[in-house]
N, C-alpha and C positions, 0 to 999 in steps of 0.2 A: 688716225688722229683721235685723241681723247682729250676732253676738256676737264680740268680740275678747278675747284674753287679754293682760294686761299683766304685765310683769316688774317687781317692786317691790323696792327696796333702801332701807335706812336709811343715810344718810351721817352718821356720828358727828362728822365734822369741822365741818360746817355745820349739823348737827342738823335735817335735813329728809328727807322721804321722796322718792325719785326713782322715777318710773315710766316705762317704755318699752313700746311695743307693737311687738314684733318683726315685721319684714316691712312695716311701714308707714313709709315715709320721713318723717321730721320728727315722728313721734308720740312725743314725750317731754316730760315736765314734772316739776315738783317742788312740794312743799307741806309745811306744818308738821304736818298731820294726815292720816290715811288717808282720812277722808271728803272733805276738801278735795282730796286727790290724785285720788280717783275723779272728782269733778266736773271738775277740771282736765283729766284724761285724756279724759273724754267730750268736752269742748269742743275740745281740740286734735285729737282723732281726727275729729270732724265737719269741722273745717277742712281737715285733711289729705285726707280723702276727697272734699271739694268740689274740691280742686285736682288730685286723682289723675285721670289721663286714661284709665285702663283700668277694667275692671270689678272690684269688690271681690272677686269670686270668683277673680280672677287673682292676688291677693296670696298670699304664702306663708302657710301655716297653721301655727299653733303646735302642736307635737306633744307636748312634755313637757320635763322636765329630767333630767339625769343628774348624779350625784355622782361625781367622779373623785378618787381619792386619789393624792397625790404627796408625795415627801419634801420637807420645807421646812426 
């Protein structure tokens, strides 16, 4: 069993949650609820790992997030 971290955003234009698993090519999806998004991410992550030719330990690891201030 391996745990991955997903980056989740709310898209107000289309009113869905969008999830991405950094470092796993193709591991992204969307859903109307957070519960549905979690299920969708699990499914797509399993499919991506089936197709991945390396070891899951070779994938980049999520470290964290940083907030950066810029003049807008």
